[in-house]
C-alpha positions in Angstrom: 49.5 -7.1 24.5 47.8 -4.4 26.6 44.3 -5.9 27.2 42.9 -2.4 27.7 41.4 -1.2 24.4 39.4 1.7 23.4 37.4 1.7 20.4 38.0 4.3 17.5 34.4 5.2 17.0 33.7 5.4 20.7 36.1 8.3 21.1 34.6 11.8 21.5 35.6 15.3 23.0 34.9 13.8 26.5 38.0 11.8 26.3 40.4 15.0 25.6 43.3 14.9 28.2 42.9 10.9 28.4 45.4 8.5 27.3 43.9 5.8 25.0 44.8 2.4 23.5 43.8 1.8 20.1 44.0 -1.6 17.9 43.0 -1.8 14.3 43.8 -1.1 10.7 45.3 1.7 9.0 42.8 3.2 6.7 44.7 5.8 5.0 48.2 7.4 5.8 49.0 11.0 4.9 52.7 12.0 5.1 52.9 15.9 5.3 56.7 15.9 5.7 56.9 17.1 9.4 53.5 15.5 10.4 52.1 12.2 9.5 48.5 11.6 9.9 47.2 8.0 10.1 43.3 7.0 10.2 43.0 4.0 12.3 39.8 2.0 11.6 38.1 -0.8 13.6 34.8 -2.2 13.6 33.2 0.9 15.1 34.6 3.7 13.1 37.7 5.9 12.2 39.8 8.2 14.4 42.7 10.0 13.3 46.5 9.6 15.1 49.1 11.9 14.4 53.1 11.5 14.7 55.3 14.9 14.2 59.1 14.4 13.3 60.3 14.8 16.8 58.4 11.7 17.8 60.4 8.6 18.3 57.9 6.6 16.1 58.2 8.8 13.3 60.5 6.6 11.3 58.3 3.6 11.9 55.1 5.5 10.8 56.6 6.5 7.6 56.7 2.6 6.8 52.9 2.3 7.2 50.7 1.3 4.4 47.0 0.7 4.1 45.6 -2.4 6.0 48.7 -2.7 8.4 47.4 -3.9 11.8 48.7 -1.5 14.4 48.4 -0.6 18.0 48.4 2.7 19.2 48.8 4.4 22.7 48.5 8.3 23.3 46.7 11.2 24.6 43.4 12.4 22.9 43.7 16.0 21.9 41.2 18.5 20.4 41.8 19.5 16.8 42.5 23.1 15.8 39.2 24.7 14.4 40.7 24.7 10.8 41.6 21.2 11.1 38.2 19.6 12.2 36.5 17.0 10.0 32.9 17.3 10.2 32.4 14.5 7.9 33.9 11.8 10.3 32.1 11.2 13.9 35.3 11.4 15.6 36.4 14.8 13.4 36.6 17.2 16.3 39.5 15.0 18.0 42.8 13.1 17.2 45.2 11.0 19.2 49.0 11.8 19.5 50.9 8.9 19.3 53.0 7.7 22.2 53.7 4.3 21.4 53.2 2.5 18.2 53.3 -1.4 17.5 52.9 -3.0 14.3 51.0 -6.3 14.7 51.1 -7.5 11.1 52.0 -6.1 7.6 49.7 -6.4 4.5 50.2 -6.7 1.0 48.6 -4.2 -1.3 45.0 -5.2 -1.7 43.3 -5.9 -4.7 40.9 -3.0 -4.3 40.9 0.2 -1.9 39.3 -0.6 1.1 39.2 2.8 2.6 35.7 4.6 1.6 37.6 7.8 1.8 39.1 6.8 -1.5 36.9 4.1 -2.6 36.0 3.3 -6.2 33.9 0.7 -8.2 34.9 -2.6 -7.8 33.6 -5.8 -9.8 31.5 -7.9 -7.3 33.3 -11.2 -8.0 36.7 -9.6 -7.0 34.9 -8.0 -3.9 33.5 -11.7 -3.2 36.8 -13.4 -4.0 38.2 -11.4 -1.4 35.3 -10.9 0.9 37.3 -10.8 4.1 38.8 -7.5 2.9 35.4 -6.3 1.5 33.7 -6.8 4.7 36.5 -4.4 6.3 34.7 -1.6 4.7 32.5 0.4 7.3 29.5 0.2 4.9 29.5 -3.7 4.8 30.3 -3.9 8.6 27.3 -1.3 9.1 25.0 -3.6 7.4 25.9 -6.7 9.1 25.7 -4.9 12.7 22.2 -3.9 11.5 21.4 -7.3 10.3 22.3 -8.5 13.9 20.3 -5.9 15.5 17.2 -6.6 13.3 17.2 -10.2 14.1 17.5 -9.5 17.7 14.6 -7.1 17.4 12.6 -9.8 15.9 13.7 -12.6 18.4 12.8 -10.4 21.3 9.3 -9.3 19.7 8.3 -12.9 19.1 9.5 -13.8 22.8 7.4 -11.0 24.2 4.4 -12.7 22.3 5.0 -16.1 23.6 6.7 -17.6 20.7 9.3 -20.4 21.3 12.3 -20.6 19.0 12.8 -24.4 18.0 15.5 -25.7 15.6 14.4 -28.1 12.8 16.4 -30.5 10.9 18.7 -29.4 8.5 19.2 -33.1 7.2 15.5 -34.1 6.3 13.6 -35.9 3.5 13.3 -34.7 0.1 9.6 -33.6 -0.2 8.0 -31.5 -3.4 8.0 -27.8 -2.1 8.1 -26.0 -5.5 11.9 -26.1 -6.1 14.6 -28.5 -6.4 16.3 -30.1 -3.3 20.0 -30.0 -2.5 20.7 -33.6 -1.9 23.2 -35.0 0.8 24.1 -38.7 0.2 24.4 -41.0 3.4 27.5 -42.9 3.8 25.6 -45.3 6.5 22.6 -45.9 4.4 23.7 -46.8 0.9 22.1 -45.4 -1.9 20.1 -43.0 0.2 19.9 -39.2 0.5 18.9 -36.6 2.8 17.8 -33.2 1.5 18.6 -29.9 2.9 15.1 -28.0 3.8 13.5 -25.7 1.3 11.7 -24.5 4.4 10.6 -26.0 7.8 7.1 -26.4 6.7 6.4 -30.0 7.8 8.3 -29.7 11.0 6.7 -26.5 12.4 3.2 -28.1 11.4 4.2 -31.2 13.4 5.1 -28.8 16.3 1.6 -27.5 16.2 0.6 -31.1 16.2 2.8 -31.5 19.4 0.8 -29.1 21.1 3.6 -26.3 21.0 1.2 -23.5 20.5 3.6 -20.9 19.1 6.9 -21.6 17.3 9.5 -19.3 15.6 12.9 -19.8 14.0 15.4 -18.0 12.3 15.9 -20.8 9.9 18.3 -21.4 7.1 16.8 -22.6 4.0 18.3 -24.2 0.6 16.7 -24.4 -2.8 18.3 -25.3 -6.2 16.4 -22.8 -8.2 17.2 -21.3 -11.7 19.4 -18.6 -11.2 17.9 -15.0 -10.6 19.6 -11.8 -9.9 18.7 -11.3 -6.4 18.2 -15.1 -5.0 20.5 -17.2 -3.3 20.8 -21.1 -3.1 20.9 -20.7 0.9 19.0 -18.2 2.6 17.7 -17.1 5.9 13.9 -16.5 6.9 11.9 -15.8 9.8 9.7 -18.8 10.4 6.8 -18.9 12.6 3.5 -21.0 13.2 0.8 -20.8 15.9 -2.2 -22.8 16.8 -5.9 -21.6 16.9 -5.5 -18.7 14.9 -6.7 -17.0 11.5 -5.5 -14.5 9.2 -6.1 -11.3 11.3 -3.8 -12.9 14.1 -1.0 -12.9 11.5 -1.5 -9.7 10.4 -1.8 -7.9 13.8 1.3 -9.7 14.8 3.5 -8.5 11.9 2.1 -4.9 11.2 3.4 -3.4 14.4 6.7 -5.5 13.9 7.4 -4.2 10.4 6.3 -0.7 11.5 8.8 -0.9 14.3 11.6 -1.9 12.1 11.1 0.4 9.2 10.9 3.2 11.7 13.9 2.3 13.6 15.8 2.6 10.1 14.4 5.9 9.5 12.1 4.6 7.0 8.7 4.8 8.5 5.5 3.5 6.6 3.9 6.5 4.8 0.2 4.9 5.5 -0.9 1.9 7.4 -0.4 -1.7 5.8 -3.7 -2.1 4.0 -5.3 -5.4 2.8 -6.0 -6.2 -1.1 -7.6 -9.4 -2.3 -5.5 -11.2 -5.3 -8.4 -10.4 -7.5 -8.4 -6.7 -6.6 -4.4 -6.6 -7.0 -4.6 -8.0 -10.3 -7.4 -5.9 -11.7 -6.1 -2.6 -10.5 -2.3 -3.0 -10.8 -1.8 -6.2 -12.9 0.5 -7.6 -10.0 0.2 -9.7 -6.9 2.9 -7.8 -5.6 1.9 -4.2 -6.4 4.3 -1.2 -5.9 1.7 1.4 -4.5 4.2 4.4 -4.2 2.7 5.8 -7.2 -0.8 6.0 -8.8 -1.6 4.6 -12.3 -4.2 2.4 -11.0 -6.2 0.5 -14.0 -9.3 2.0 -15.2 -11.9 -0.7 -16.6 -13.0 0.6 -20.0 -15.4 -2.1 -21.2 -18.4 -0.1 -20.3 -17.0 3.0 -22.2 -16.7 1.1 -25.3 -19.5 -1.5 -24.9 -21.3 0.0 -28.0 -18.1 1.0 -29.9 -18.0 0.5 -33.8 -14.1 0.6 -33.6 -13.4 -2.6 -35.2 -10.4 -3.8 -33.1 -12.2 -3.0 -29.9 -15.4 -4.4 -31.1 -13.5 -7.6 -31.8 -11.9 -7.8 -28.7 -15.3 -7.4 -26.5 -17.2 -9.8 -28.8 -14.7 -12.3 -27.9 -14.9 -11.9 -24.3 -11.7 -9.6 -24.0 -10.7 -6.6 -21.6 -9.8 -3.0 -22.5 -8.0 -1.2 -19.6 -6.2 2.0 -19.3 -3.9 4.0 -17.1 -3.7 7.8 -16.8 -0.2 9.8 -16.5 -0.9 13.0 -14.9 0.9 16.0 -16.3 3.0 14.1 -18.6 1.9 15.1 -22.1 4.5 17.9 -22.3 7.3 15.2 -21.6 6.1 12.5 -23.7 6.4 13.4 -27.5 4.2 11.6 -30.3 7.0 9.9 -31.3 7.9 8.6 -27.9 4.6 7.5 -27.3 4.1 5.8 -30.6 7.6 4.5 -31.7 9.0 3.7 -28.2 6.0 2.8 -26.1 3.3 1.5 -28.6 5.8 -0.1 -31.2 8.8 -1.1 -28.8 8.1 -1.6 -25.5 4.5 -3.0 -25.5 5.5 -5.8 -28.1 8.4 -6.7 -25.8 6.0 -7.0 -22.8 4.0 -9.5 -25.0 1.2 -7.1 -26.2 -0.3 -6.5 -29.7 0.0 -2.8 -29.5 -1.0 0.2 -27.5 -3.7 3.0 -28.0 -2.5 6.2 -26.5 -4.4 9.6 -26.2 -3.1 13.1 -24.9 -5.2 15.7 -23.1 -4.8 19.4 -24.5 -6.9 22.0 -23.3 -9.6 19.3 -21.9 -9.7 17.9 -25.5 -8.2 14.4 -26.3 -5.7 14.0 -29.1 -4.7 10.8 -30.8 -4.3 9.4 -34.4 -7.1 6.8 -33.4 -9.6 9.6 -32.1 -11.6 9.6 -35.5 -12.8 6.0 -34.7 -14.4 7.0 -31.4 -17.8 8.6 -31.2 -18.2 12.0 -29.4 -19.9 9.9 -26.4 -17.1 7.7 -26.2 -14.5 10.4 -26.1 -16.6 12.3 -23.2 -17.0 9.0 -21.4 -13.3 7.9 -21.9 -12.2 11.3 -20.4 -14.8 11.1 -17.5 -13.8 7.5 -16.7 -10.0 8.2 -16.7 -10.3 11.5 -14.5 -8.3 12.9 -17.6 -7.4 16.6 -17.4 -5.3 18.8 -19.4 -1.7 17.8 -20.0 -2.6 14.3 -19.1 -1.6 11.1 -21.1 -3.8 8.1 -21.3 -2.4 4.6 -22.1 -4.8 1.8 -23.1 -4.1 -1.9 -23.8 -6.9 -4.2 -25.1 -6.8 -8.0 -25.7 -9.2 -11.1 -25.9 -7.3 -12.5 -22.9 -8.0 -10.4 -19.6 -4.9 -12.0 -18.0 -2.6 -10.9 -20.9 -4.1 -7.1 -20.4 -3.5 -7.3 -16.7 0.2 -8.7 -17.2 1.1 -6.3 -20.0 -0.4 -3.2 -18.3 1.0 -4.0 -15.0 4.6 -4.3 -16.4 4.0 -1.1 -18.7 2.8 0.7 -15.7 6.2 0.0 -13.8 8.1 0.9 -16.7 6.5 4.3 -17.3 6.9 5.0 -13.6 10.5 4.6 -13.7 11.0 6.2 -16.8 9.1 9.2 -15.8 10.3 9.2 -12.2 7.1 8.9 -10.6 8.1 6.6 -7.9 8.7 8.5 -4.4 11.7 6.5 -3.0 11.3 8.3 0.4 8.1 6.4 0.9 7.3 3.1 2.2 4.1 1.3 1.5 2.8 -2.2 2.4 0.0 -4.2 1.8 -1.2 -7.9 2.4 -2.4 -9.8 -0.8 -5.3 -12.4 0.3 -7.3 -15.0 -1.2 -5.1 -16.2 -4.0 -6.2 -18.9 -6.0 -5.6 -22.4 -4.8 -5.2 -23.8 -8.2 -3.9 -22.5 -11.7 -3.8 -24.1 -15.1 -0.6 -24.4 -16.5 0.2 -26.2 -19.8 -3.3 -27.8 -19.8 -2.8 -29.3 -16.3 -4.4 -28.2 -12.9 -1.3 -27.2 -10.4 -1.3 -25.8 -6.9 -0.5 -22.0 -7.0 1.1 -22.4 -3.3 2.2 -25.4 -1.5 0.0 -28.3 -1.0 -0.7 -27.5 2.9 -2.6 -24.5 2.2 -6.4 -24.6 3.4 -9.0 -23.9 0.7 -11.7 -20.9 1.6 -14.4 -23.4 0.8 -15.1 -27.0 0.5 -13.5 -28.7 -2.5 -14.2 -32.3 -1.4 -17.1 -32.5 -4.0 -15.8 -30.9 -6.9 -14.6 -32.6 -9.8 -14.0 -30.4 -12.8 -11.2 -28.1 -13.7 -13.2 -24.9 -14.0 -14.9 -25.6 -10.4 -11.2 -26.0 -9.0 -10.0 -23.0 -10.6 -12.6 -20.9 -8.9 -11.5 -21.9 -5.3 -9.4 -19.4 -3.3 -7.0 -20.2 -0.7 -6.4 -18.7 2.9 -3.0 -17.6 1.8 -1.5 -14.3 2.3 1.6 -12.4 1.1 3.1 -9.4 2.6 4.3 -6.7 0.1 6.4 -3.8 0.5 7.1 -1.3 -2.3 6.5 -3.7 -4.5 8.5 -6.5 -3.2 7.3 -9.8 -1.9 8.7 -9.8 1.8 7.1 -13.1 2.9 4.1 -15.4 2.7 2.3 -17.8 4.5 -1.2 -19.4 4.8 -3.7 -21.0 7.2 -2.9 -24.7 6.8 -4.9 -27.8 6.2 -5.6 -29.7 9.7 -8.0 -32.4 8.4 -6.3 -35.5 6.9 -9.0 -36.4 4.4 -8.8 -32.8 3.0 -5.1 -32.9 2.8 -5.2 -36.2 1.0 -7.7 -34.6 -1.4 -5.1 -32.0 -2.3 -2.3 -34.2 -2.7 -4.6 -36.2 -5.1 -5.5 -33.0 -7.0 -2.1 -32.0 -7.2 -1.3 -35.3 -9.1 0.2 -37.5 -6.4 -0.7 -41.2 -6.5 -1.6 -43.1 -3.4 1.8 -44.8 -3.4 3.6 -41.2 -3.8 1.5 -39.7 -1.1 2.3 -42.8 1.3 6.2 -42.6 0.3 6.6 -38.8 0.7 4.0 -37.6 3.2 2.7 -41.1 5.1 4.2 -40.0 8.5 2.5 -36.3 8.0 -0.9 -37.8 7.2 -0.7 -40.1 9.9 0.0 -37.1 12.3 -3.0 -35.2 11.0 -5.3 -38.3 12.6 -4.2 -37.6 16.1 -5.9 -34.4 17.1 -4.2 -31.6 15.0 -5.2 -28.2 15.8 -6.4 -25.4 13.4 -3.0 -23.4 12.7 -1.4 -21.3 10.3 2.1 -19.3 9.8 4.3 -17.4 7.6 7.7 -17.1 6.5 9.4 -13.7 5.8 12.6 -13.5 3.8 15.2 -11.8 6.4 17.8 -11.3 3.6 15.4 -9.3 1.5 14.1 -7.4 4.5 17.3 -6.5 5.6 18.5 -5.3 2.4 15.4 -3.2 2.1 16.1 -1.7 5.7 19.7 -1.1 4.6 18.5 0.8 1.4 20.7 -1.6 -0.6 19.6 -3.2 -3.9 21.2 -6.5 -3.6 20.7 -9.2 -0.8 24.7 -10.0 -1.1 25.4 -6.7 0.6 23.7 -8.1 3.7 24.9 -11.6 3.7 28.5 -12.2 5.1 29.8 -14.9 2.4 27.2 -15.0 -0.5 27.2 -16.9 -3.6 27.4 -14.9 -6.8 24.9 -14.6 -9.5 26.1 -18.2 -11.0 25.5 -19.8 -7.2 29.2 -20.0 -7.1 31.3 -18.9 -4.0 34.2 -16.9 -5.6 36.1 -17.1 -2.2 36.0 -20.8 -1.5 35.4 -21.6 -5.1 32.4 -23.9 -4.1 31.0 -26.0 -5.6 33.9 -28.3 -6.5 34.9 -31.6 -7.2 35.8 -33.9 -4.3 38.3 -37.0 -4.1 37.3 -40.2 -5.7 37.6 -41.9 -2.4 34.9 -39.9 -1.0 32.5 -40.8 -3.8 33.2 -44.4 -3.4 32.3 -44.5 0.2 29.1 -43.0 -1.0 28.5 -45.3 -3.7 28.5 -42.4 -6.1 29.6 -42.7 -9.8 30.0 -39.7 -11.7 28.7 -39.7 -15.4 30.9 -38.8 -18.1 
């Protein structure tokens, strides 16, 4: 085989008159009788080669089919003006075939691979034949872009003195919020390794070792309940540094994100800003708010503080909350029946609400079926508080539970924005969410909102009651872009007594602490520096940079939505001899 090879996508008018050698796949064949046109595809692109009826390779060319693997040698020539294809990078040239070799034939693929003739294909069929799916230029472009993004990330962290260190994939099972994937040990009977949910403990141990700054493109595993855009194995950018605070993390990551999105022609519309968790929930009803459109919440408790409207009066008297959003210039698009029958009676109950109050502004006057229950002063104050103008719509949610108001109105805000096409998809807007609660009350029990290694913002050693604990915030932070959580982290606990206290509040007994974290608690006693870090979901980030909705489109061999690999049929049963070696007996 000729070792000199030219790449299809690299050919241009500069090659006219030169003889080139191409190796690749037949994308499409067009037989025009006296002329045969063949599009040859490799990982760089597609170029057209041509064979006329006087060419000794003509007969063989007529036998070619899509996905045959061929080699072609011949001169590059300019296409005639009328034959140029401006949709192809190489559309101004073609290669005249001098020699043709068929390296391998191909069965008819189960779906069309050429994007010139592409059509929708069921995802499981694509994943079952992933090696064919990955031949498509769009898929190859995404994997190439993923490679380049990771290279930029590695170079960036190297420039900032971070050292990449690989942490174990076979480790101890520790509670980190999701179920572990367990790996039985043959040598140590009845014992198990766990695949890491994250390198959390090891990267903190690296800080204790004096490493200073660590990073890793880390493989992680979580046996979570199935969700559309999650994978049981995934990749994250993981990093940790000593003697730093939250501002160090943000100042490190902000320029990186700006550069990555700019390189993908998706520049940030405005600087990445910071919102506290409390403000995010109060203004958007979400700890991952989409800031590409307005519709911020307006607190209407002051407007209705003296109201005689029975529903609102009862809610306020019971410590409730009334909040609204304004839809600018949407009244003409939202009929009374759509507001009442669709949103108030159908959408809001599905979101968990008991109802919705709506008003429209016509010629600067409010219109609503409940307007009769509002005093003239309340109508004026409502319009002023909402900043409502002619043709606007106001939606109000009220409930005795303020958290319910935030959750319902937050989801309603998103649905209305999608329904009315209010989201500017050309924008990229990011924010940091900070000061999360350290604890939450779930099913009557106190639980950690994040993992147990997150440092509180204030001293918790003297606290005793649930209400005191629920008032404590954490030195935790999430990076959110266009309503998607891209990553999160925290400043860590570096004091052994405080770490033990958090484990205790989380419900771990002394015996459990010693069994699961004894080595870690011991390490904290040997001069642990203040430190913190973060993990960024690379699959999710790359999908966003590639402008695809699914992370499966940027992973070479993903699992499907049922956590199954259609290609290899994993997970699968194993031979009984293997189970016997591991002392495992299957139930049933």
